[in-house]
Phi, psi and omega in degrees: 000148186257054190276151173059037174221076180282148178105159179249146186269336174054033172056040178227169171286162171303319180290320173300313172301313178306306187300323177295314182291324176303312180300307188298327177281325175292321178290323180293318180281333177286313176258351177067006165194146180217158178243129175201185189289163176305310184294317175302312182297323176291329172286329175290331183296329176293313178295325180291313179304319177293322176300313176295328173297319181297313180296323178291327176292314164080012182271178179293327179288329172291329183288324185285327180285329171292322178296329180287348179252306185287148191265333185253139179291310184305316178298319175298314175299316181290325184283317176295320182291328188256353188296323183284334175277329186275322189239008187293333176286346183263147182247008184160169178072058190272347192232155176227142176245129176237127179275137187255349183124200182248148181288129185287105180154294179252002189042046173283140178289125182256146175222158182251113174258135182216157178281136177262132185248161182294341172295329178286333175291319184295316171302322185287318176296313180302322181287328176284328166300329181285336182275347181297148190254326178302313178294337175291322180293320175305308183304317192290322180294309183299330182285328177290315173307313175306310183298320180292327179292320187285337184294312174295333174291320172297318182296324178293319183295324175297318177295321181292327178297311185307308184300306179308317173296331175289314180304318182291318181296329187278333179289317180298313181298327176291325176296322179295317177298315183297322176301313186304309180301313173298325174288322182287322173294324172299311174311302181310307183295315174303312183298327183279336180282329190295316176298324184292322176296322181290323175294319182294326182293316178301312185299318182302307182301320177298321178292320175296322178297309177297327172295318181295314174315305183298316179299316179294319182296320174298319178297320179290325175299319179301312186295322180296316178306306181298325176300311179303316186291330181285319184296319183302309178305322177302316183296320177298317175305314181297322179295314180301321181297309187288336173294311184297000000 
């Protein structure tokens, strides 16, 4: 029996296998995702999870253990600096394996292994909240209630608006009729005043004519008097001549 012999040999020597997984886990933490065969991805997941638990622990001994596996110091420092923020809420399952199909050549099954972040969890929670049906039904019921409550209010508002418009129309009609009555009264008054004005002008003309006649008669009388006075001395002169 094969007890206490965890891990796969993958038809490689121990040194070759360790070097391969060290390179793969370094590139995984550097690029956050890599593509490899299914068996290598499943074996790499064990090593990546152990390194993330060391980074969450964060002490010097854990850092030295991680540096003995990962080949680049910068990757280790970045992992230890961001582990508490990215993986603090998780207690395991830090990676995801997605099967992509078979490789064109040897038809080996290929998978994509990637790191799971806390941001992905938040996205999932928001999506699940959107898919929930119960609050949608409640919202629809609330909307229906609001619509039913708003309908009589809208009807009352419409009736009030109609009454106000009718009152405004009636007031406009009454104002127009009053203006018409005023215009007719003014026309009648002007028509009544017209003959009076004409009679006044006629009487004034007659008075002027009478004055002119009286003036003419006075002038004619004066002329006659002057002529008579002129004629009298002529008669006297003739009488004196006849006596001589």
